[in-house]
Every structure is written in C-alpha cells, then in structure tokens.
N, C-alpha and C positions, 0 to 999 in steps of 0.2 A: 504494500500499499505505498502510496506517494503520500509524505507527510511535511512537505514544505513547498513553497511557492517556486523556487528556483528548479526543483526536481520535475515539477508538473510542466513549467514553461519548456524546459529541454524535452520533455515527452512530446508534448505538443508540437514543438516545432518541428521534431524529428518524424513526426505523425501528420504533417498538415495535410498532404493530398488526400489521404483517407479521412480523416477527419472532417474536411470540409464537404464531405457528402454526407456527413451524419446530422440526425434532428435530434432537438431537444424538447420534450414533451412539457410543458408548463401549465399547470392549472390555473384559470381564471373564472372566479366566479363559479358557475356550474359546470363549466365546459373546459375541455382540454386543448391545448394549442400547440402546433407543432412549430418550432423555430429552427430554421437552417443553422448550421454554423458557418457563415459566410466569410469569416476572417480570423487567422490566428497571427498574432504579432507577438513581439518581445514584452509587450506591457499587457496585452488584453487578449480576449477572445471576443468575436463579433457575432451576436445573434440577429437573425434577421426573418420577418415575417411580413409578407404582403398580405393588406386587407383591402379587397375590393370594395368600391362603394356601394355596389348591387348586394355584397354580401353583409353589410352593416344594416342594411333596411331589412333584408330577408331576416335576419339574426332578431332584430328588432320586433319583427312581425310575429315571428315565432314565439315571442314572449322571453327572449334572453334579455334581460334590461340589465343584466351586472355582468356580462362577458365584456371580451376585450373590444368587439364591435362597438358595445354602447361607450365604452370609454374613449375609443378613439373619436366617435360622434361628438361625445362632451367637449373634449380637448379641442376639435375644430369651432365648434359653436362659441366656446367661451374664450377663445384667442382674439387679443387685440393688440396691435403691432405697437411697440414701445415706441415713444419719442427718441430721438437721438440724444436729445438733452437729458432725459430721465435715465437711459441707459449709461451714461458717463459717471 
C-alpha cells in the first residue's frame, strides 16, 4: 500500500497512459457519476466530466433535484461576473 504523496505521484506518472483511460465513480446526491481521469501531472490528478445541457433538464424532470446536474444549473443561474475593481 502506498503511504505517502511522493510514492503515489511516482506510480501515477509511471502509469500515466493506462490511468488516463480509467474512471472514478463519485456519488453526488442520490446518483453516482463517472469522472474520467484526464490528466496526471507532477502536482495533481485532473478529473473531468461533461454535463450536457439536455441532461441537466432531463435529470431535473426525472426528479433528481440534488444531483450534479442540479448543482451545475444552480451555479450557472447564480453566477454574476465580478467587476474588475472588486476582483483586485
């Protein structure tokens, strides 16, 4: 068993091509979603999931109001662009 970040990084980098074809299933609300390992670097592992606009509304219409689709929709609805002055 790997018990430190350095060894984990070394194994991930050594197995980069194979790991990039793997998926990680993550539960969100009542559903489980598959995220693809899309990047393996020296500092982090990148997970990626495409959420189609149609899937967002299909999930909501099916009653999944606490899943990933609902979260993404809420983020988009609530987003307001920051003023440049506020960001500084």
